[in-house]
N, C-alpha and C positions, 0 to 999 in steps of 0.2 A: 655217807656215813655221818650220823648225828654224835655230837661230842659234847659232854657236860663241861670238859675244861679244854683250855686251848694247848693240845698236846703235841701239835707239830712245831718243831722249832727249826729255824733257817739260821745256820751259823755263817757268817761273812767276815772273814779276817781283814783287818783293817791294813790298807798298804802293805799286804803281804811279804813281799821281796824286801822293801825296805825295813820291815819290821824285823824280818830274820837277820838282816846285816847288822842292825842296832842292837840286837841281842849280844853280838860279838863285840860291838863297838859303843856300849852305852853312853859314853861320853859325849856321843854326837846326838842324843835326844834333845829335841829341841831346836835342832838346826835345820836348815834348807837343805835336806839330802834327795837324792835320787839314785837309783839303780839303773845302770846303762853305760854303754860305750861312749868314751869321751870323743874321740877323734871322729868315728862314725857311728852309725846306728841311732837308736830312738831310747826315749825314757820309757822303760818297761814299769816303773814303779815310782811314786813320788811320796814324800812325807806331806802331811797336812801342812806344815809350815812353808813346804815349797809350792802346794798347790794354791795357797794364799796370795802367791806372788805371780801365780799365772803359769805354772809348770804343770803339765798334764799329759797323760799316757793316750796314744804313743806319739808324742811331741819330738821331732827331731832333736838330738842332743845339742848341736850347735845352736839352734834356736833358743832351745832352753836357757842356755848359757848367756845367751844375750838379754833374755827377759829376767832372769835372776844371775846376775853376774857372781856373785857369793854362793852358788849352789855347789854343795860337795857332791861330787860324782863318786858313786861306789860300784866297783864292778860285780858282777855275777860270780858267786861263790857256788862251784859246781857241786851239786850233790845235797847241797845245804836245805834248799826249799823242800824237796821231796822228803828229806829226813825230819824237818819240822812239820810237815803235813802230816805224815804217818803219826808222829807223836801226838799231834793236836787230836787227829780223830781217835786214836787209841785212848786218850783221856776222855773224850766223849762216851767212849764206850763204857766206862765206869760208871755211867749214869743209866744208861739204856743200852741194850744189845742192838737195838734198831737204828742204825746209823748209816746213812747213805753218804759216801763220799763222792759228791758231784763233780768236783774238780779239786785242784791243788789246795785252794783256799775258801772253798764253799762246800756245804753239805747241809743235810738234813737229819734231823733226830725225831723219833717217834717215842713219846713219853706213855704211850697208852698201856704198854705192859706193866708199868711200874706203879699202876693202881694207888696214884696218890689220892688222900683223902679230900683235899680242899686245894683250890686255887692258890692260896697262901703259902702251902707247903711247897708246891710245885715251883712257883716263883722262886721261892728262897734257895731251892735245890739247883735251879737253872743259873741263878745269880752266884752261886758258890762255885759252879763250874766256869763260869766266866772269869771269877777272881782265880780260880785255880791254873787257868790256862795262862794267866798273865804272871802269877807266881812262879810257876815251874818252866815257862817256856819264853817269857818276856814277849808274848804276842798279844796285842790287844785284838778283841774280837767283838763284833756287833751281833745281837741276836734278836730275831723277830719270832713272837710265840702267837700262834693262831691255831684255828681249827683244820687247816689245809695248808698245803705247800705255797700256794700263790699268795695268799694273804701274808704268811709267814715271811716269804721272800721280799715283798714289798716292804713289809713293815721292817725287817733287819737293816734296810738300806736308808731308812728317813733319817736317822740321829748319829750316823757315823761322825767320828770315830766311838767306839766303846758304847754303840747305842744298845738300849734295852726296851723294846716297845711291845706291849701285850695288847693283843686284841681279843676282847672277850667274845665268846661264843653269842651269835644274833647280832652282832654290830658291825658285820662285814661290809655290809652296803653303806651304812653311815660313815666307816672308816674310809672307804674307797671313794665316796662322792666328791669331798673337796679336793682331791689331789689331781694335779695337772695329769691328762691322758697319756703324757709320756712315761708314767710310771708303769703302766701296763706293760710286761714283758711282749716284745715283739713290735712295739710302737716306737721306732726310732726317731731321729731329730727330724729327717725330711718328712716322714709320715704325721709327725707331731704338727709340723709347719703348715702341711696341707690341711689338716684338721682344722686348726686354729683358724685358717682363712675362711672355712666354712662354718666358723661359729662353734665349733666343737672345742673347747679348752679344758674341760674338767672331765673326769670319768662319770660323774653325775650327768653330765650334757650327752652321754650315750644313752643312758636310760631313758632320756626323755625325747629320743628318736623313735620313728615308725619304722617299720619293717622295711618298706621301700626305701626309706632314706639311709637304713644302715646298709642295704644292699648296695647302694651307691656309693657309699663312703669306703666299704671294706671289702666290696665284691662279694664271692662265694663263701668267704670264711666269715661272713659277719655274725653267724650264729655263736661260734666260738669266742668272737669278741664280746658279744652281749652277755655270754655266761661268765666271762672273766670280769667285766664291769658289775655283775652282781655278786663277784667273789665265790663263784662256784669252781670247785676243783675236786676230783675225785682221785687223783692220784695217789699212789700210796708211797711210803718209803721202802725203797729197795737196798737190802743189805748185800754187802760184798760177802762171798764165801771165801773159806780158807783156801781151797784148791781153785785159784782163779783161772778161768778159762781165756782171758786176756788181762791186759795191762793198759790202760790209756791215760792220756793227759790231754786237756783243751785249755785254749786261753781265747777269751774275748776280750777283743781291744777297745779301749777307751773311744778311738776315732779309727775309722777304716784304713787299712794299710794297703798300697798298691805296690810296694818296693819287692822286688822278687828276692833280692840279696837278703833283706832284713827277715822277711818271711822264712827263708831258707835257715838263717841263723836262729831264729826262734825255734824251728822245728828240730834242730840240732841240740838246742838247748834241752828239748823235751826229752830227748833220747838220753842225754846225761842226767836227767832226772829219773827216768823210768828204769834204766839199766841195774842201777844199784839196788832196786828194789826186787828185780828178778833175782838177781844173784842171792840177796838176803832170804828169798823164798827157796833157794836152790833149785830154781827153774831155768829154762831155757827158751827162747822164742825162735820161730822159723819165719815169720810174716810180719810185716810192717806195712800198715795202711795209713795213708795221710788223707784227711778230709778237710775241705776249704768250706766255708759259709759265706755267702754274700750278704749284703744289707737287707735284702728283701727274703731273707732267710732261706733261699734255695740254696742246694749244697751238692758237692760233687765229691767223689772220693775214688782213690786208686792204690792198690796194694801190689806188693811183690815178694815172693818168698825165696830164702837163701836155700842151697842145695843141702845144708846142715843146720839144725837149729844151735844158737849159741846164746850166751850171757855176756857176750863182748860189745862194745860200743862201736869198735872199728869197723865191723862188717856191714852196720846199717848206714854210715855215714854217707857212703858214695850213692845210696838209694834217694836219699831226700832230693836232690835235684831233679832227677827223671821222674820221681812221683809227683812232685810238685806241678812240673810241666804238664803231666798227663792228668791231673785232677783240676789245675786251674786253667780250664780250657778258655773261659771267657775273659780273663785277665782283666776283669773290673777290679777295684779294691776290695778287700776282704774284711769281714767283720771277726771271723772266728777261724782258728786252725785248730786241728787236732792230730795226735799221732797215738795209733793203736797198735800194740804187739799181740799177736794171736799165735796159733799153732805151737802151744805151751807143752813143754815135755819136763819131764823130770831132769834133774842135773846129770844123771848116769847116762852114759851111751854115746859119747862123742866119738866120731870117727877115728880110728887108731893112727891113721897117717897125719892127722892134725893135732892130735893130743899131745904131744911134747911142746910145739911152739903155742897153742893155745894155752895151755898150763903155765907157761911162763906170763903171758899176757894177763890171764885172770890172777895170778899172785899180784901182779902190779896193780892191777885193777882194785883188787881187795885192800892192798896198802892205800892207794888213794881214797877210796871208801871210807877207810879209818880215819885217816887224817881230817878228810871232810866233816866226818862225824864229830873230830874234836875241836873243829872251828879253826885249825890251824894253818891250813893252805887254801889257795885258791887254785882249781885245776880247770884250766881250758883243754878238754880232752880233745874235741875235734878240732881245735888249733893247734895240737900238738905242743902246747907250752904249758910247763909248771912254773908256779910264781909264789913265793912264799909272801905271806901277808906281812905288812909292816905293822 
């Protein structure tokens, strides 16, 4: 598709989990902060001040505290991140109806239907949205504006935090050529090192290779890599529909994770993020599917259904470990994990024999959702702990 304006935006929230926590505790802004478990676990999000000291995700917490002894550890606030994510994308929909919620902290916007007269007006409106996200949610975001998803995604990550990069139409190749090959999606650290060893350091170097050399470098997928190096991408922005057929969340790790217990905890946290949304929409889910992705982008998944659909977290927690064992067959370190709920039904129709017990649990869950919405409590649902924030 030929575009006269860079109408595709990639939104990438900066240090999202930390930013959400700092919105509740603004006095900690500018400090070295991270979200994660103190005694065990990993860093799931680190402020840029902490990153400057060598803290990264998913570094083990104990190692992070050695690298940065004055690191301020913040616990996960259950329900907060999903709530802020929904508010963030809802605000995006005030600019354009075409919003793709790609993950909890990343997404795409298509401004094509907005019919902006020129680039300066378009850019001003996008900058106004970026400012509004900060003013109303206290969440800093980076934007990349381009003619397609690929270029917009790469652009959004170049000048974080609070980046704003515009790639004018027709300049895609020039924009990509001087960037390291690792900037292309799908080229991880190991692949980048192997390419560097063969003299391919920049994206422009890919364009200088012949077909035979490209095939030796990238195998049967060399045509796709070449198209990406040229800045070609025909994918459209896909919007979510009000009557969702599924609810999903995924997390891509900054470094591969091989610890079963940590992956299990992350999956349960995703359940905590997704179920409040299902309740909010007055839906129930019957099936949960867990997907894992390896560094080479191969992936496996496994799902299981309950006897009856529910909007409560508790019935799904026991499914996490067996689903993870079934999906994670190779037991190599993982690049990504996702949780998806399907078999979506309207809220009515609960089996009579469970109605009274589940209604009590639902009322409790609703109270916890409201408390988390106000930012007043931290609830670890799958740990059966309630803790008031200090």
